[in-house]
N, C-alpha and C positions, 0 to 999 in steps of 0.2 A: 504494499499499500504507500503510494509514492504521495509527497505532498502535493495536496490539490490548491493552485491558486484562483480561485473563482473569477472570471471576469466578470463587468456589467451584464445584467439582464438583458436578453431581447428588449427591444422597443416594444414588441406587440404585448408581451407577457407582462411587461410594465404598466401598460395603457388597460389589458383586460383582465389581471388575475384577479380582483376584486371582485368585477363581476361574475367572473366563472367560476369564483370559490361560492358564490351567492346561489348561483343556479346549481353546481354539484353539490350543495348540500340540500337544496329541493328535490333534486335528483335523486340523492342516496334516501331521503323519507321514502319513495317511491321504488324502492330496490332496483334503480337503473344500475347500469355496470357504469364504470369509471369510462371517460372516455375526452381526449380534446376536443373542444369546441371549435380548433380551427386547425386543421392540417398542416398548413402551411406555418403557421407560428409554432406548431410541436415541431418541424422540422429544423425551424430556426434554434428553439431552445436546446435540441438535441445536438445541432452541430456547434452552436456556440461551447455547449459543456466538454463536447469531445475534441473541440478542437483546442482549447482552453486545456486539455491534459493530452497534448500531442496522441489523440486518437487511442487513450488507453484506459480501461477501466479503472475507474478511481480507486477499487478494492483489491483486485487481485492483480491489477496492472498486465492483463492481457490485451494485445492488440484490436481492438474493434475493427469488426467486418473481416478480418483475416480470421482471426480466431474464434470469433462470435459475431452476431448480428448487434448493432448499438441498441441500447434501449436506455431509457430514463427513468434510474432509479429514485424512489420516494423512499428518502430517509427514514423519515416516521412515515410509516404506513397510510395510504391514504383511506384505508379502509378503518381504521383508528383515530386519525389525526385528519378527518376530511378538510379541515379548515385550512391544513396547510399543501393541500393538493398542487395548488399551483403557486406556491411561495416559492421563490428562486432560491432560496437558502437550505429548501429542503429536497432541492433535485442534483442528480450527480450522474455522470456518465456511467456506464454498466455494462458487462458483458451478460448473454443470458445465461451462464453458469453461475454467476453471484446471484442474479435474480432468483434464479431457479431453487438455488438453498436458501434464501432469507426469506422470501415470497413476502406474506404480509407479517413476520415477526419483526419484533424490537425489544430493545432492553436499554435502558439510559445508560448502561457502561458503554455501548457501543461507541468506537473511536468514530471521529470526525475528520477526514483526510484535509479537510481544508481550516481547521481549529488552528490557530497562531502557535500553538503549543506543541504541535502535532510534528513529529519527525519520526521516519522510518525504525532509525537506529536506537531511538529512545524506548520504542516499545515491540521491537521485535528483533529476533536473532535466527539464522539458518542453522539449521542442523547440516553439516556439510555432507554428512554419513549418508543421508537419505533424500535432501532436500525440503525437509518439512519445515514450517515455520513455527516457531515458537517465541513463547513471551520472554521478553530480555530477561536475564536472571539477577539484573541488579534492579530490579522495579520493586514498588512498595506492594505489599499484598492487593491493596486495592486496584494501583492501575496493573499488577498483574492478572486481576480479574476482566479487566478492561480489554486485554490484549487478546486473552483467552476466548471472551466473548464473543469479540470481532472474527477472530479465526474460526470461531463454532457457526456463527452464523451465518457468515460467507462463504463457507466451506472450502476456507482458504486451502486447507491440507486434504481435499478430498477432487474427485474426479481426474486423476492423472496430474494435478498440479506439482506434488512433491517430485515427483518423477522427471516432469519436465523444467524443474528447477535444479534438478541434479542433474540434467543431461548439459543444461547450458553452464552451468558450474564447471562444470569437465572443459568445456569449450570456451572458457572465459577469456584466455590468454590469448586466442586466436581472434576474437572479436573486435571489431572496429570501436573503439570507447566515443570515439567522437561521432558514430552514427548510433548512440544508444536508444534512440526515438522507432527505430526501425525493430526493436526486438523486445520482447515479452520480458516481464521481470525486471526492468530499467533497476531496482534497488539493488539488484547484484553487482551493479558497477559504482556504487558508493563506497 
């Protein structure tokens, strides 16, 4: 999970988010399924998020559109926090794997990659023998729980990701560090 530097929100979302939130809250009461009310704005939001993160998932750091389709992650799920469904600070670029693992789950302990105090090295370590992410051993018990919960809910050690990290670690000395955005797991270059 690389640091995510959030860009300014697209103009369409800034203009429409309040109206769409009101509409979504009414639709949700009628058991309507969530949808973006304007496909062009959804595309603008998705593009702004993924471009800001060099087309990588904000959670596992897989390259979007190559390893997975691009999705918009509602950090606080729209089912539980419907008032945040169109709030810019609640939206992240994500891969389908992270979406599939997290679904509509949420825990207050989850790490936010755009938190000003967040850095990969502060919270995580890589087990070089197998490629698994682990909480940094120097964390306090509370911070360790946050790292563990993030690994668990986003499935960061599932679906072949540890093996993919391990394989990349083996080839790290052969890779061009100046082109790190072309690779998955950019935090391996840190």
